[in-house]
C-alpha positions in Angstrom: -76.4 -43.4 -108.3 -73.1 -43.6 -106.3 -71.8 -40.5 -108.0 -74.9 -38.6 -107.3 -74.9 -39.4 -103.6 -71.1 -38.6 -103.4 -71.7 -35.2 -105.0 -74.6 -34.4 -102.7 -72.6 -35.5 -99.6 -69.7 -33.4 -100.8 -71.9 -30.4 -101.3 -73.4 -30.8 -97.8 -70.0 -31.0 -96.2 -68.6 -28.0 -98.1 -71.6 -25.8 -97.3 -72.0 -26.8 -93.6 -69.2 -28.6 -91.9 -66.2 -27.0 -93.6 -66.9 -23.4 -92.5 -67.5 -24.7 -88.9 -64.2 -26.6 -88.9 -62.4 -23.5 -90.3 -63.8 -21.4 -87.5 -62.4 -23.8 -84.9 -58.9 -24.4 -86.5 -57.9 -21.1 -88.2 -56.6 -18.5 -85.8 -55.7 -14.9 -86.6 -52.1 -14.2 -87.5 -52.4 -10.4 -87.0 -49.6 -8.9 -85.0 -47.6 -12.1 -84.8 -43.9 -11.9 -85.6 -42.5 -14.3 -88.2 -39.1 -15.1 -89.7 -37.5 -14.0 -92.9 -38.6 -17.0 -94.9 -42.2 -16.5 -93.9 -42.0 -12.8 -94.8 -40.4 -13.7 -98.2 -43.2 -16.1 -99.0 -45.8 -13.5 -97.9 -44.3 -10.9 -100.3 -44.3 -13.5 -103.1 -48.0 -14.4 -102.4 -48.9 -10.7 -102.2 -47.3 -10.1 -105.5 -49.1 -13.1 -107.1 -52.4 -11.7 -105.7 -51.6 -8.4 -107.3 -50.9 -10.0 -110.7 -54.2 -11.9 -110.4 -56.1 -8.8 -109.4 -54.7 -6.8 -112.4 -55.3 -9.6 -114.8 -58.9 -10.0 -113.6 -59.6 -6.3 -113.9 -58.2 -6.4 -117.5 -60.4 -9.4 -118.4 -63.5 -7.7 -116.9 -62.8 -4.5 -118.9 -62.6 -6.6 -122.1 -65.4 -9.1 -121.6 -66.4 -9.5 -125.3 -62.7 -10.1 -126.3 -62.4 -12.7 -123.5 -65.6 -14.4 -124.6 -64.3 -14.5 -128.2 -61.0 -16.0 -127.2 -62.7 -18.6 -125.0 -64.9 -19.6 -127.9 -62.0 -19.8 -130.3 -60.1 -22.1 -127.9 -63.2 -24.3 -127.5 -63.6 -24.5 -131.3 -59.9 -25.3 -131.8 -60.1 -28.0 -129.1 -63.1 -29.6 -130.7 -61.4 -29.4 -134.1 -58.3 -31.2 -132.7 -60.5 -33.9 -131.3 -62.3 -34.7 -134.5 
């Protein structure tokens, strides 16, 4: 019962209070000047987002192969557990 209530409260908070708190605390960084370290991290994160985007597009183009690989990993995991 405790777990059920905790999950329900967590869902309520994530769907109602979190967006409201974000709107109060997060400010736009557009047009603000930053240092070299910040810019280096931003380039790194932009590169990571690009890699993620390309990999997601590849997976979406090959849905059946992705499903087959996922099922094979599931079967291999279950075989190792038994």
